[in-house]
C-alpha positions in Angstrom: -28.5 -2.3 -15.0 -27.2 -5.6 -14.8 -24.1 -6.5 -12.9 -21.1 -9.1 -13.9 -18.7 -11.0 -11.1 -17.2 -12.9 -13.5 -14.8 -9.7 -15.0 -12.4 -12.5 -17.2 -15.0 -14.1 -19.1 -16.2 -10.5 -19.5 -13.9 -8.7 -20.5 -14.9 -7.6 -23.6 -17.5 -6.2 -22.3 -15.7 -4.1 -19.6 -13.3 -3.2 -22.1 -16.2 -1.5 -24.4 -16.9 0.5 -21.1 -13.8 1.9 -20.4 -13.1 2.8 -24.2 -16.4 4.7 -24.5 -16.1 6.4 -21.3 -13.0 6.5 -20.0 -11.5 9.5 -18.1 -9.1 8.6 -15.4 -6.1 7.2 -15.7 -7.0 3.8 -13.7 -10.3 3.6 -15.9 -8.5 0.5 -18.1 -9.3 -3.0 -17.9 -6.2 -4.3 -15.9 -5.9 -1.5 -13.9 -9.1 -3.1 -12.3 -8.5 -6.7 -13.0 -5.0 -6.3 -10.9 -6.3 -4.3 -8.3 -8.7 -7.2 -6.6 -7.3 -9.2 -4.4 -7.8 -13.1 -2.9 -10.3 -11.2 -0.3 -12.1 -9.1 -2.7 -15.4 -9.9 -4.9 -15.4 -8.2 -8.4 -19.1 -6.3 -8.8 -19.2 -4.2 -12.3 -22.2 -2.7 -12.9 -23.2 -2.1 -16.1 -26.0 0.4 -17.2 -27.1 1.6 -20.7 -24.8 2.6 -23.3 -21.6 0.8 -21.8 -22.0 2.8 -19.0 -20.2 1.2 -15.4 -19.5 1.5 -11.9 -16.5 -0.9 -11.1 -16.5 -2.1 -8.1 -15.5 -4.9 -5.5 -16.2 -6.4 -2.1 -13.8 -6.5 0.8 -14.9 -9.6 2.5 -12.8 -9.2 5.7 -13.5 -6.0 6.4 -16.8 -6.0 5.1 -16.3 -2.8 2.9 -17.2 -2.2 -0.9 -14.8 -0.1 -2.8 -15.7 2.1 -6.3 -12.8 1.8 -8.1 -12.1 5.2 -9.2 -14.2 7.8 -11.5 -17.6 6.3 -12.3 -17.4 5.4 -16.0 -19.7 7.9 -18.1 -20.5 11.1 -19.3 -19.9 13.5 -15.8 -23.2 14.3 -15.5 -24.6 10.9 -15.5 -22.3 9.6 -12.4 -24.0 11.2 -9.6 -27.5 9.5 -10.9 -25.8 6.0 -11.5 -23.9 6.7 -8.0 -27.2 6.2 -6.1 -28.4 3.5 -8.1 -25.6 1.7 -6.6 -25.6 2.9 -3.7 -29.4 1.4 -3.6 -27.8 -1.8 -4.8 -25.1 -2.3 -2.0 -26.8 -1.1 1.2 -30.5 -2.5 1.0 -30.0 -5.4 -2.0 -26.6 -6.8 -2.4 -27.4 -9.1 1.0 -23.7 -8.5 2.7 -22.9 -6.4 5.8 -21.8 -3.3 4.7 -20.1 -0.7 7.3 -18.8 1.4 4.6 -18.6 2.1 0.5 -14.7 3.5 -0.3 -14.9 6.6 -3.3 -12.2 8.0 -4.9 -13.8 10.8 -7.0 -12.1 13.9 -8.9 -13.1 17.6 -7.7 -16.3 17.5 -10.2 -18.2 14.6 -8.4 -16.8 14.9 -4.5 -18.1 18.6 -4.8 -21.1 17.0 -6.6 -21.7 14.8 -3.6 -20.6 16.3 -1.5 -23.5 19.3 -1.8 -26.1 16.8 -2.3 -25.5 14.6 0.8 -25.5 17.7 3.2 -29.3 16.9 3.7 -29.6 13.9 1.8 -32.3 11.6 3.9 -30.4 8.3 3.5 -26.4 9.0 3.1 -23.5 10.6 4.7 -20.4 11.1 2.6 -17.5 11.6 5.5 -14.4 14.2 4.9 -11.5 12.9 2.8 -9.6 10.5 4.8 -7.0 11.6 2.2 -6.3 13.3 -0.9 -3.9 11.7 -4.1 -2.4 14.9 -6.5 -1.4 13.3 -9.7 1.2 15.2 -12.4 1.3 14.8 -15.7 3.5 15.1 -18.3 3.2 16.8 -21.9 6.1 15.3 -23.8 5.5 17.3 -27.0 6.9 19.9 -24.8 9.1 18.4 -22.2 12.9 18.9 -22.2 14.3 16.1 -19.9 15.6 13.7 -22.4 17.8 16.5 -23.3 18.6 17.7 -19.5 20.1 20.9 -20.7 19.9 24.0 -19.2 20.0 25.5 -15.4 17.0 24.1 -14.8 18.5 20.3 -15.4 21.6 21.2 -13.6 21.2 18.7 -10.8 19.5 15.9 -12.8 22.2 15.5 -15.3 24.9 15.6 -12.7 23.1 12.8 -10.5 22.4 11.2 -14.2 26.2 11.4 -15.3 27.6 10.4 -11.7 25.2 6.6 -11.8 25.9 5.9 -14.9 29.7 6.5 -14.8 29.4 5.0 -11.0 27.5 1.5 -12.0 26.9 -1.0 -14.7 23.2 -0.1 -15.9 21.4 -2.2 -18.2 17.3 -2.3 -18.9 15.6 -5.5 -19.8 12.1 -7.0 -20.6 10.1 -8.5 -17.3 10.7 -12.2 -19.6 13.8 -11.7 -19.4 14.5 -11.3 -15.6 13.8 -13.3 -12.7 9.7 -13.0 -11.0 11.1 -14.3 -7.5 14.1 -10.8 -7.7 11.4 -8.5 -9.0 8.7 -9.3 -6.7 11.9 -9.2 -3.4 12.7 -6.0 -5.3 9.0 -4.5 -4.7 8.7 -6.1 -0.8 11.5 -4.3 0.0 10.7 -0.9 -1.8 7.4 -1.4 0.3 9.8 -2.0 3.8 12.1 0.5 2.9 10.2 4.0 2.2 10.2 6.2 4.1 7.1 8.6 2.9 4.0 8.5 4.7 2.6 7.9 1.1 0.4 5.0 1.6 1.7 1.8 -0.3 -0.3 -1.3 -2.2 1.7 -3.8 -3.8 -0.6 -6.1 -4.8 -1.2 -4.6 -7.7 2.3 -4.7 -9.0 3.0 -8.3 -7.8 -0.2 -8.9 -9.7 1.5 -7.6 -12.5 4.7 -9.6 -12.4 2.9 -12.7 -12.2 0.8 -11.9 -15.0 3.8 -11.2 -17.2 2.7 -7.6 -17.2 -0.1 -8.6 -19.4 -2.0 -5.2 -21.0 0.9 -3.2 -20.3 2.1 -1.0 -22.8 6.1 -0.8 -21.6 7.9 -2.1 -19.2 11.5 -1.3 -17.8 13.2 -3.5 -15.7 16.6 -1.8 -14.6 19.4 -4.2 -13.8 22.2 -2.2 -11.9 25.4 -3.9 -11.0 23.9 -7.2 -12.5 20.9 -6.9 -9.9 17.2 -6.1 -10.2 17.4 -2.2 -8.8 13.6 -1.0 -10.3 10.7 -1.8 -12.2 8.9 0.9 -14.3 5.6 -0.3 -16.2 2.4 1.5 -17.5 -0.6 1.3 -19.4 -2.0 3.4 -22.7 -5.6 4.0 -21.1 -5.9 5.8 -24.1 -4.4 6.9 -27.7 -2.9 9.9 -26.4 -2.4 9.5 -22.3 -0.6 6.7 -20.8 -0.7 6.0 -17.0 3.0 5.2 -15.8 1.2 2.9 -13.1 4.3 0.9 -11.7 7.9 2.7 -10.3 9.2 0.8 -7.6 13.0 1.1 -7.1 15.7 0.2 -4.6 17.1 2.2 -1.7 20.0 1.0 -1.4 21.7 2.8 -3.9 21.3 6.5 -4.2 19.4 8.1 -6.9 17.9 5.5 -8.7 14.6 6.9 -8.0 15.7 9.6 -10.0 17.4 7.6 -12.0 14.7 4.9 -13.3 12.1 8.0 -13.6 13.9 9.8 -16.0 14.9 7.0 -18.2 10.9 6.1 -18.3 9.9 9.4 -19.3 12.7 9.9 -22.3 11.9 6.0 -23.1 7.9 7.4 -23.4 9.2 10.1 -25.6 11.5 8.1 -28.2 8.0 6.1 -28.5 6.0 8.9 -29.5 3.7 9.0 -26.5 2.2 12.4 -25.5 0.7 12.9 -22.4 2.2 10.8 -19.1 0.8 10.5 -15.8 2.9 9.6 -13.3 0.2 8.7 -10.9 -1.1 9.4 -7.6 0.3 10.5 -4.2 0.4 12.4 -1.1 2.9 15.3 -0.2 5.9 13.7 0.3 5.9 11.7 -3.4 4.8 14.4 -4.8 7.6 16.5 -3.7 9.8 14.2 -5.8 8.0 13.3 -8.7 8.1 17.7 -9.2 11.9 17.0 -10.0 10.7 15.5 -13.4 9.1 18.9 -13.9 4.7 17.9 -14.4 3.5 20.7 -16.9 -0.5 19.9 -14.7 -1.5 18.6 -11.6 -5.1 17.5 -10.5 -6.6 15.8 -7.4 -8.6 13.1 -6.3 -10.4 12.9 -3.2 -10.6 9.1 -1.2 -13.4 9.4 1.2 -16.7 7.2 2.8 -20.2 7.1 2.4 -22.4 5.3 4.9 -26.2 5.0 5.8 -26.8 7.9 8.3 -27.7 5.8 11.4 -24.2 4.5 11.0 -22.2 7.9 10.8 -21.7 8.1 14.3 -18.6 5.5 14.0 
């Protein structure tokens, strides 16, 4: 195992790991890079055969975060997790309160089972879980919006375009300050209880959506009203990582998300992952009729002597 902290200079190594063993929606170099905030130190643990554990250390909270699923074949992920925990708790030289993980069902169940009687570690119960909807655009019919199942959406679509002037632009043709204001206003206006972390979106704007396959800036009546953007994680799998919109114009959320899917289908994208959310956000995304869902679990690991807090 060796550790990479300069994630810019070592971009090629990190991209190789994602390309070879990536399995999750966020297994992409730019997703990881844009997740690292000013209070974070990035740490990427690289193993033989380009397997890796991507993480970051929050200097203010004194907590570690493992960046989604471990980048390795499923049968090897648990062993790599133990090696990383050994380093974090005994060799990193940092005061560590806990290590946050976000794993899908299989690895979460393995950790839960193995840690029941583990001599050193405790895996706490889920802090929360996220539901991720996935669309198969080869069978998705929303681009036509025909039939009873699309009646409501068809009504929203035509009414919106009838009442407003709607344009779509590339990020390079829009003012960054206006886009960032939309992101921050979106966070303030949200009524759902889902957790929101806008720093990732702000980083994407600052970097002109570098690494993104598509970005669609929706301008309504002359003002930036929505941003959708995403990354081609694998040849047949697209992660629609950004979907923010104004709440001041009714149904903007429905319109920008439908446009995102329609545009992706026109560009021959097959599978689209609409990102994880809790109950309220999942109910909203069901309007667009995904074909399947999966779950990720967010929980922390602590050493046994610290498990009482």
